[in-house]
VMD Tcl script that draws the C-alpha trace (Angstrom):
set ca {
  {0.00 0.00 0.00}
  {1.28 3.44 -0.90}
  {-0.19 5.27 2.09}
  {0.88 8.39 3.88}
  {2.53 10.11 0.87}
  {-0.07 12.75 0.10}
  {-2.04 15.46 1.84}
  {-0.67 14.74 5.30}
  {-2.65 11.52 5.66}
  {-1.20 8.75 7.81}
  {-1.21 5.05 7.17}
  {-3.98 4.61 9.79}
  {-6.35 7.12 8.18}
  {-9.43 5.89 6.37}
  {-10.33 7.58 3.12}
  {-13.79 6.02 2.83}
  {-15.78 4.31 5.59}
  {-19.18 2.66 5.07}
  {-20.75 1.42 8.32}
  {-23.80 -0.85 7.90}
  {-25.12 1.26 5.00}
  {-28.41 0.34 3.34}
  {-30.36 2.01 0.54}
  {-33.64 0.81 -0.95}
  {-35.72 1.91 -3.91}
  {-39.22 0.65 -3.27}
  {-38.98 -3.08 -2.70}
  {-35.45 -3.27 -4.14}
  {-32.59 -3.03 -1.66}
  {-29.75 -1.73 -3.81}
  {-27.27 -1.60 -0.91}
  {-27.77 -3.96 2.01}
  {-25.82 -3.49 5.26}
  {-22.60 -2.57 3.46}
  {-19.49 -2.01 5.57}
  {-16.07 -1.32 4.06}
  {-13.03 0.87 4.55}
  {-10.64 2.27 1.93}
  {-7.15 3.47 2.83}
  {-4.72 6.05 1.43}
  {-2.84 5.05 -1.71}
  {-5.00 2.05 -2.59}
  {-6.23 1.36 -6.11}
  {-9.52 -0.46 -5.60}
  {-11.72 -2.14 -8.21}
  {-15.45 -2.40 -7.54}
  {-16.96 -5.39 -9.34}
  {-20.41 -6.90 -9.51}
  {-23.04 -8.09 -11.98}
  {-25.69 -5.69 -13.23}
  {-27.93 -4.76 -10.32}
  {-25.25 -5.52 -7.73}
  {-25.41 -1.99 -6.29}
  {-22.16 -0.54 -7.69}
  {-23.63 2.71 -8.99}
  {-25.73 3.24 -5.86}
  {-22.64 2.67 -3.72}
  {-20.74 5.32 -5.67}
  {-23.70 7.71 -5.44}
  {-23.76 7.27 -1.66}
  {-20.00 7.80 -1.47}
  {-20.33 11.04 -3.45}
  {-23.34 12.34 -1.51}
  {-25.61 12.13 -4.54}
  {-27.90 9.85 -2.54}
  {-28.42 9.53 1.21}
  {-28.43 6.17 3.00}
  {-31.64 4.92 4.60}
  {-29.57 3.49 7.47}
  {-25.90 3.50 8.39}
  {-23.23 6.13 7.85}
  {-20.83 7.10 5.07}
  {-17.68 9.04 5.91}
  {-15.20 10.38 3.38}
  {-11.83 11.62 4.63}
  {-13.25 11.92 8.14}
  {-16.26 14.02 7.22}
  {-19.49 13.81 5.22}
  {-19.28 13.13 1.47}
  {-20.64 16.60 0.65}
  {-18.15 18.37 2.90}
  {-15.24 16.40 1.40}
  {-16.35 17.27 -2.13}
  {-16.88 20.98 -1.37}
  {-13.35 21.04 0.06}
  {-12.03 19.70 -3.26}
  {-10.75 16.46 -1.75}
  {-12.71 14.19 -4.11}
  {-12.59 14.00 -7.91}
  {-15.24 11.97 -9.72}
  {-15.76 10.63 -13.22}
  {-19.30 9.28 -13.62}
  {-21.24 7.62 -16.43}
  {-24.31 9.71 -15.71}
  {-24.52 13.40 -16.52}
  {-23.62 15.15 -19.74}
  {-20.90 17.59 -20.72}
  {-21.50 21.19 -21.76}
  {-21.86 21.12 -25.55}
  {-21.23 24.58 -26.97}
  {-17.80 25.09 -25.43}
  {-14.35 23.88 -26.36}
  {-12.49 21.23 -24.42}
  {-10.02 23.86 -23.21}
  {-12.80 26.13 -21.98}
  {-14.50 23.33 -20.07}
  {-11.27 22.18 -18.41}
  {-10.35 25.78 -17.54}
  {-13.75 26.18 -15.88}
  {-13.26 23.03 -13.82}
  {-9.83 24.20 -12.71}
  {-11.18 27.63 -11.74}
  {-13.84 26.04 -9.52}
  {-11.48 23.66 -7.69}
  {-10.18 24.81 -4.27}
  {-6.70 23.41 -5.09}
  {-6.53 23.66 -8.90}
  {-3.87 22.47 -11.28}
  {-2.88 24.48 -14.34}
  {-5.38 23.80 -17.12}
  {-2.57 23.08 -19.58}
  {-1.20 20.40 -17.26}
  {-4.64 18.82 -16.86}
  {-5.12 18.70 -20.62}
  {-1.73 17.09 -21.11}
  {-2.22 14.53 -18.34}
  {-5.57 13.46 -19.80}
  {-4.08 13.20 -23.30}
  {-6.45 15.78 -24.79}
  {-4.16 18.75 -25.43}
  {-4.36 18.06 -29.17}
  {-8.17 18.40 -29.14}
  {-8.28 21.39 -26.78}
  {-9.89 23.65 -29.41}
  {-12.58 21.12 -30.39}
  {-16.19 21.66 -29.36}
  {-17.31 19.14 -26.75}
  {-20.29 18.02 -28.87}
  {-17.88 17.00 -31.65}
  {-15.98 14.46 -29.55}
  {-15.95 10.70 -29.98}
  {-17.02 8.50 -27.07}
  {-13.45 7.80 -26.05}
  {-12.47 11.47 -26.27}
  {-15.46 12.44 -24.12}
  {-14.32 9.91 -21.51}
  {-10.88 11.49 -21.41}
  {-12.49 14.93 -20.95}
  {-14.48 13.53 -18.00}
  {-11.23 12.23 -16.57}
  {-9.66 15.68 -16.97}
  {-12.55 17.22 -15.04}
  {-12.14 14.62 -12.27}
  {-8.44 15.49 -11.91}
  {-8.63 19.27 -12.33}
  {-7.24 19.79 -8.83}
  {-5.28 18.18 -6.04}
  {-7.77 15.65 -4.62}
  {-7.13 12.82 -2.15}
  {-9.73 10.44 -3.59}
  {-10.54 9.79 -7.26}
  {-13.76 7.92 -8.04}
  {-14.21 6.47 -11.54}
  {-17.37 4.77 -12.87}
  {-16.60 2.61 -15.94}
  {-13.80 5.03 -16.89}
  {-12.47 3.35 -20.05}
  {-15.77 2.69 -21.82}
  {-15.35 3.77 -25.44}
  {-11.55 4.02 -25.27}
  {-9.35 2.07 -27.64}
  {-6.63 -0.22 -26.29}
  {-3.81 2.33 -26.58}
  {-5.83 5.04 -24.87}
  {-6.86 2.65 -22.10}
  {-3.22 1.75 -21.42}
  {-2.24 5.43 -21.28}
  {-5.19 6.16 -18.99}
  {-4.20 3.48 -16.48}
  {-0.57 4.58 -16.55}
  {-1.81 8.01 -15.46}
  {-3.95 6.48 -12.72}
  {-0.96 4.51 -11.40}
  {0.90 7.81 -11.10}
  {-2.00 9.22 -9.08}
  {-1.93 6.25 -6.70}
  {1.87 6.38 -6.44}
  {1.49 9.93 -5.14}
  {-0.66 8.62 -2.28}
  {-4.12 9.21 -3.69}
  {-6.80 6.58 -3.38}
  {-8.37 5.46 -6.66}
  {-11.71 3.64 -6.64}
  {-13.07 2.42 -9.97}
  {-16.06 0.38 -11.05}
  {-15.52 -1.60 -14.24}
  {-16.91 -4.37 -16.42}
  {-13.41 -4.97 -17.83}
  {-12.26 -7.59 -15.36}
  {-8.83 -7.82 -16.97}
  {-8.34 -4.18 -15.91}
  {-9.19 -5.00 -12.32}
  {-6.78 -7.94 -12.44}
  {-3.93 -5.86 -13.85}
  {-4.49 -2.53 -12.08}
  {-6.13 -2.98 -8.69}
  {-4.32 -3.53 -5.39}
  {-7.66 -4.65 -3.99}
  {-10.88 -6.02 -5.45}
  {-14.35 -5.63 -3.93}
  {-17.11 -7.89 -5.28}
  {-20.67 -6.69 -4.68}
  {-23.70 -8.93 -5.05}
  {-27.25 -7.76 -4.35}
  {-25.93 -4.82 -2.41}
  {-23.69 -6.86 -0.14}
  {-19.90 -7.21 -0.04}
  {-19.33 -10.76 -1.24}
  {-15.53 -10.73 -1.49}
  {-12.72 -8.35 -0.52}
  {-9.06 -9.01 -1.25}
  {-6.30 -8.90 -3.83}
  {-7.05 -10.30 -7.27}
  {-4.97 -13.37 -6.35}
  {-7.00 -13.88 -3.18}
  {-10.28 -13.58 -5.08}
  {-9.07 -16.18 -7.58}
  {-8.00 -18.51 -4.77}
  {-11.35 -18.09 -3.03}
  {-13.17 -19.39 -6.10}
  {-11.42 -22.71 -5.47}
  {-11.85 -24.12 -8.96}
  {-9.19 -24.68 -11.62}
  {-9.44 -24.93 -15.39}
  {-8.59 -28.19 -17.13}
  {-8.35 -28.48 -20.92}
  {-7.33 -31.37 -23.15}
  {-7.96 -33.11 -26.48}
  {-9.39 -36.60 -26.95}
  {-9.21 -38.98 -29.90}
  {-12.60 -39.66 -31.43}
  {-15.87 -38.10 -30.27}
  {-15.86 -37.29 -26.54}
  {-18.57 -39.00 -24.46}
  {-20.20 -35.99 -22.78}
  {-22.23 -38.12 -20.37}
  {-19.06 -39.83 -19.09}
  {-17.24 -36.50 -18.84}
  {-20.20 -34.95 -17.05}
  {-19.97 -37.65 -14.35}
  {-16.38 -36.76 -13.43}
  {-15.98 -35.83 -9.75}
  {-15.70 -32.22 -8.55}
  {-16.81 -30.87 -11.94}
  {-18.25 -27.34 -11.87}
  {-18.54 -26.70 -15.61}
  {-18.00 -28.58 -18.88}
  {-17.59 -27.44 -22.47}
  {-16.93 -29.79 -25.39}
  {-15.97 -28.41 -28.79}
  {-15.08 -31.06 -31.34}
  {-12.31 -33.14 -29.77}
  {-11.35 -30.38 -27.29}
  {-12.69 -30.51 -23.75}
  {-12.61 -27.57 -21.34}
  {-13.84 -27.95 -17.80}
  {-13.61 -26.41 -14.37}
  {-13.07 -28.51 -11.27}
  {-13.06 -27.88 -7.53}
  {-10.35 -30.57 -7.24}
  {-8.41 -30.75 -10.50}
  {-6.12 -33.57 -9.29}
  {-9.08 -35.83 -8.48}
  {-10.85 -34.96 -11.74}
  {-7.80 -35.76 -13.88}
  {-7.18 -38.99 -11.94}
  {-10.79 -40.05 -12.58}
  {-10.38 -39.17 -16.26}
  {-7.69 -41.83 -16.61}
  {-9.76 -44.15 -14.42}
  {-12.58 -44.29 -16.99}
  {-10.13 -45.20 -19.73}
  {-9.66 -41.80 -21.34}
  {-6.18 -40.64 -22.29}
  {-6.07 -36.87 -22.78}
  {-3.60 -35.14 -25.06}
  {-2.32 -31.59 -24.60}
  {-3.49 -31.62 -20.98}
  {-3.36 -28.22 -19.26}
  {-4.37 -27.35 -15.70}
  {-4.43 -23.65 -14.80}
  {-5.88 -21.38 -12.17}
  {-8.96 -19.34 -12.88}
  {-8.61 -15.84 -14.22}
  {-10.36 -13.07 -12.30}
  {-13.31 -13.17 -14.67}
  {-13.88 -16.90 -14.17}
  {-13.39 -16.53 -10.41}
  {-15.89 -13.67 -10.34}
  {-18.46 -15.78 -12.19}
  {-17.82 -18.78 -9.92}
  {-18.24 -16.74 -6.72}
  {-21.40 -14.94 -7.82}
  {-22.93 -18.11 -9.27}
  {-22.31 -19.95 -6.01}
  {-23.96 -17.12 -4.10}
  {-26.99 -17.21 -6.39}
  {-27.29 -20.96 -5.81}
  {-27.21 -20.47 -2.02}
  {-30.02 -17.92 -2.18}
  {-32.38 -20.11 -4.23}
}
mol new
graphics top color blue
foreach p $ca { graphics top sphere $p radius 0.5 }
foreach p [lrange $ca 0 end-1] q [lrange $ca 1 end] { graphics top cylinder $p $q radius 0.2 }
display resetview
């Protein structure tokens, strides 16, 4: 953790603290007794299937919604007070950009409103939009608009940066440049919290991964810990002839099975026992590979298991 490097915060300070927070919309409980703490210098990915409560959680963190029960504290105060003090920068999916202004004008406005502003030229350069500074905002591509939103979120010296699906619409090169910039922010002691559907980004970027499911915190740890928690491993191999799917489906500890031609891909809660049983039924696999789950497969395994428990 890269704590204590920025803004006078110590390693024991909490940047964000949710304490038994709940928020309902009619009969739907979007956030359900959520408790979590974020620390200085962390880069944290917020994951969850659609309807998991990610956007509501970010809205509560930013003071855009108020909890029905529980408390939300940001940098030791209320979300609104932290934002007014310029200690939080946010890049959200919702909300439009001013159309009939140039990129440079919009960024200059954001800098002028921030209590601890950066130079507008530096903000434009950091966001990679200096070359489109004279373009009208309503003439931007989706990826360019995302970079402008990022510029607005980092117009001043904030302790916490909150990003909701930040790289949507960006090409691969732009996404890589974006995350390089965010690593620099975290290296300077800022806390970065981002919600994303790109699980490979969470795997590569985040120090810590939070998995939400039906408004509850289902998993909290490093990407490696989340993968280990899923328990399953991937097994792939080729068979001569047409695979017998019924025989394969009866293998012990199987959690999923996919057969494509002569290639078999499966997931197992005990890969050693599954492979041993494979030989035991007289099958001799070629090109056998046993690997750990990626974050995406682990995420699916954890949320699917939770769904099964709640049925």
